[in-house]
C-alpha positions as a Markdown table, in Angstrom:
| # | Residue | x | y | z |
|---|---|---|---|---|
| 1 | Unk | -2.7 | -20.3 | 74.0 |
| 2 | Unk | -4.9 | -19.0 | 71.2 |
| 3 | Unk | -3.7 | -19.7 | 67.7 |
| 4 | Unk | -3.2 | -16.0 | 66.8 |
| 5 | Unk | -1.0 | -15.5 | 69.8 |
| 6 | Unk | 1.0 | -18.6 | 68.9 |
| 7 | Unk | 1.5 | -17.3 | 65.3 |
| 8 | Unk | 2.7 | -13.9 | 66.6 |
| 9 | Unk | 5.1 | -15.5 | 69.0 |
| 10 | Unk | 6.5 | -17.7 | 66.3 |
| 11 | Unk | 7.0 | -14.7 | 64.0 |
| 12 | Unk | 8.8 | -12.9 | 66.8 |
| 13 | Unk | 11.1 | -15.9 | 67.3 |
| 14 | Unk | 11.8 | -16.0 | 63.6 |
| 15 | Unk | 12.9 | -12.4 | 63.8 |
| 16 | Unk | 15.2 | -13.4 | 66.7 |
| 17 | Unk | 16.9 | -15.9 | 64.3 |
| 18 | Unk | 17.3 | -13.1 | 61.8 |
| 19 | Unk | 18.9 | -10.9 | 64.4 |
| 20 | Unk | 21.4 | -13.6 | 65.4 |
| 21 | Unk | 22.4 | -13.7 | 61.8 |
| 22 | Unk | 22.5 | -9.9 | 61.4 |
| 23 | Unk | 24.8 | -9.4 | 64.4 |
| 24 | Unk | 27.1 | -12.5 | 63.8 |
| 25 | Unk | 30.2 | -10.4 | 63.3 |
| 26 | Unk | 29.7 | -8.7 | 66.7 |
| 27 | Unk | 28.5 | -11.6 | 68.7 |
| 28 | Unk | 30.7 | -14.5 | 67.6 |
| 29 | Unk | 34.4 | -15.4 | 67.0 |
| 30 | Unk | 34.6 | -16.9 | 63.6 |
| 31 | Unk | 37.6 | -16.4 | 61.3 |
| 32 | Unk | 35.8 | -18.4 | 58.6 |
| 33 | Unk | 33.1 | -15.7 | 58.1 |
| 34 | Unk | 35.5 | -13.6 | 56.0 |
| 35 | Unk | 37.4 | -16.6 | 54.7 |
| 36 | Unk | 34.4 | -18.2 | 53.0 |
| 37 | Unk | 33.2 | -14.9 | 51.7 |
| 38 | Unk | 36.5 | -14.3 | 49.9 |
| 39 | Unk | 38.3 | -16.6 | 47.4 |
| 40 | Unk | 38.6 | -19.5 | 49.8 |
| 41 | Unk | 39.6 | -22.0 | 47.1 |
| 42 | Unk | 43.0 | -20.3 | 46.5 |
| 43 | Unk | 43.8 | -19.0 | 50.0 |
| 44 | Unk | 45.0 | -21.2 | 52.8 |
| 45 | Unk | 42.8 | -21.7 | 55.8 |
| 46 | Unk | 43.1 | -19.0 | 58.4 |
| 47 | Unk | 44.8 | -19.4 | 61.8 |
| 48 | Unk | 42.2 | -20.5 | 64.3 |
| 49 | Unk | 42.1 | -20.5 | 68.1 |
| 50 | Unk | 40.3 | -23.9 | 68.3 |
| 51 | Unk | 39.0 | -23.7 | 71.8 |
| 52 | Unk | 37.7 | -20.2 | 71.3 |
| 53 | Unk | 36.1 | -21.2 | 68.0 |
| 54 | Unk | 34.5 | -24.3 | 69.6 |
| 55 | Unk | 32.9 | -22.3 | 72.4 |
| 56 | Unk | 31.8 | -19.6 | 69.9 |
| 57 | Unk | 30.1 | -22.3 | 67.8 |
| 58 | Unk | 28.6 | -23.9 | 70.9 |
| 59 | Unk | 27.2 | -20.5 | 71.9 |
| 60 | Unk | 25.8 | -19.8 | 68.4 |
| 61 | Unk | 24.4 | -23.3 | 68.0 |
| 62 | Unk | 22.8 | -23.1 | 71.5 |
| 63 | Unk | 21.3 | -19.7 | 70.7 |
| 64 | Unk | 19.9 | -20.8 | 67.3 |
| 65 | Unk | 18.8 | -24.2 | 68.7 |
| 66 | Unk | 17.1 | -22.6 | 71.7 |
| 67 | Unk | 15.2 | -20.2 | 69.5 |
| 68 | Unk | 14.3 | -23.0 | 67.1 |
| 69 | Unk | 13.2 | -25.2 | 70.0 |
| 70 | Unk | 11.0 | -22.4 | 71.3 |
| 71 | Unk | 9.4 | -22.0 | 67.9 |
| 72 | Unk | 8.6 | -25.7 | 67.9 |
| 73 | Unk | 7.4 | -25.6 | 71.5 |
| 74 | Unk | 5.0 | -22.8 | 70.8 |
| 75 | Unk | 3.8 | -24.2 | 67.5 |
| 76 | Unk | 3.5 | -27.8 | 68.7 |
| 77 | Unk | 3.3 | -28.1 | 72.5 |
| 78 | Unk | 3.4 | -31.9 | 72.6 |
| 79 | Unk | 5.9 | -33.0 | 75.2 |
| 80 | Unk | 7.1 | -36.2 | 73.5 |
| 81 | Unk | 8.1 | -34.3 | 70.4 |
| 82 | Unk | 10.1 | -31.8 | 72.4 |
| 83 | Unk | 12.2 | -34.3 | 74.2 |
| 84 | Unk | 13.1 | -36.0 | 70.9 |
| 85 | Unk | 13.9 | -32.7 | 69.3 |
| 86 | Unk | 16.1 | -31.6 | 72.2 |
| 87 | Unk | 18.0 | -34.9 | 71.9 |
| 88 | Unk | 18.3 | -34.5 | 68.2 |
| 89 | Unk | 19.9 | -31.1 | 68.6 |
| 90 | Unk | 22.4 | -32.4 | 71.1 |
| 91 | Unk | 23.5 | -35.3 | 69.0 |
| 92 | Unk | 23.6 | -33.1 | 65.9 |
| 93 | Unk | 26.0 | -30.6 | 67.5 |
| 94 | Unk | 28.2 | -33.4 | 68.9 |
| 95 | Unk | 28.5 | -35.1 | 65.5 |
| 96 | Unk | 28.9 | -32.0 | 63.4 |
| 97 | Unk | 31.4 | -30.3 | 65.7 |
| 98 | Unk | 33.6 | -33.5 | 65.8 |
| 99 | Unk | 33.4 | -33.7 | 62.1 |
| 100 | Unk | 34.1 | -30.0 | 61.5 |
| 101 | Unk | 37.0 | -29.7 | 63.9 |
| 102 | Unk | 38.5 | -32.9 | 62.6 |
| 103 | Unk | 38.5 | -31.5 | 59.1 |
| 104 | Unk | 40.0 | -28.1 | 60.0 |
| 105 | Unk | 42.6 | -29.6 | 62.4 |
| 106 | Unk | 43.7 | -32.0 | 59.7 |
| 107 | Unk | 43.8 | -29.0 | 57.2 |
| 108 | Unk | 41.7 | -30.6 | 54.5 |
| 109 | Unk | 43.6 | -29.7 | 51.3 |
| 110 | Unk | 41.2 | -31.1 | 48.6 |
| 111 | Unk | 38.5 | -28.4 | 48.3 |
| 112 | Unk | 37.0 | -26.6 | 51.2 |
| 113 | Unk | 33.3 | -27.1 | 50.4 |
| 114 | Unk | 32.8 | -30.0 | 52.7 |
| 115 | Unk | 34.0 | -28.1 | 55.8 |
| 116 | Unk | 32.0 | -25.1 | 54.6 |
| 117 | Unk | 28.7 | -27.0 | 54.5 |
| 118 | Unk | 29.4 | -28.8 | 57.8 |
| 119 | Unk | 30.0 | -25.4 | 59.3 |
| 120 | Unk | 26.7 | -24.1 | 57.9 |
| 121 | Unk | 24.8 | -26.8 | 59.8 |
| 122 | Unk | 26.5 | -25.7 | 63.0 |
| 123 | Unk | 26.1 | -21.9 | 62.7 |
| 124 | Unk | 22.8 | -21.6 | 61.0 |
| 125 | Unk | 19.4 | -22.9 | 62.2 |
| 126 | Unk | 19.0 | -25.3 | 59.2 |
| 127 | Unk | 17.3 | -28.0 | 61.2 |
| 128 | Unk | 14.2 | -25.9 | 61.9 |
| 129 | Unk | 13.5 | -26.1 | 58.1 |
| 130 | Unk | 13.3 | -29.9 | 58.4 |
| 131 | Unk | 11.8 | -30.3 | 61.9 |
| 132 | Unk | 8.9 | -27.9 | 61.6 |
| 133 | Unk | 7.2 | -29.7 | 58.6 |
| 134 | Unk | 8.1 | -33.1 | 60.1 |
| 135 | Unk | 6.5 | -32.3 | 63.4 |
| 136 | Unk | 3.5 | -30.8 | 61.6 |
| 137 | Unk | 3.0 | -33.9 | 59.6 |
| 138 | Unk | 3.3 | -36.1 | 62.7 |
| 139 | Unk | 0.7 | -34.0 | 64.4 |
| 140 | Unk | -1.6 | -34.3 | 61.5 |
| 141 | Unk | -1.0 | -38.1 | 61.1 |
| 142 | Unk | -1.6 | -38.9 | 64.7 |
| 143 | Unk | -4.1 | -36.2 | 65.3 |
| 144 | Unk | -2.6 | -34.8 | 68.5 |
| 145 | Unk | -4.7 | -32.2 | 70.2 |
| 146 | Unk | -2.6 | -29.1 | 70.7 |
| 147 | Unk | -5.1 | -26.7 | 72.2 |
């Protein structure tokens, strides 16, 4: 695939990530969206349907991760990287969701910033910010031919 086409596809995929964020209130169940936008340090945590929230986060993480994975696949079509990245996303979701749901089920009373940031890693495509330059540097270091 020519470099210009790859860049255009990556830009379109980045726009898809923006659209997921723009329509988050319509697409996903998340009582914490309004909670963390308000004065969350003085208000109690909202009532949550845990199973519904888990599947909503799973859907959102899968959507963001799928788009991020496609960005990396288009930009760096080296098969060994892609398998590792896919494994990383799976392990990250498992670890972060267990941590987040453990925190909200136990109703963490001392500050809500830790669950807030753990939730951010689940619902936003933060890992692409780290993985894109990482894969780029690996490509440069080992001189993989991507054409």
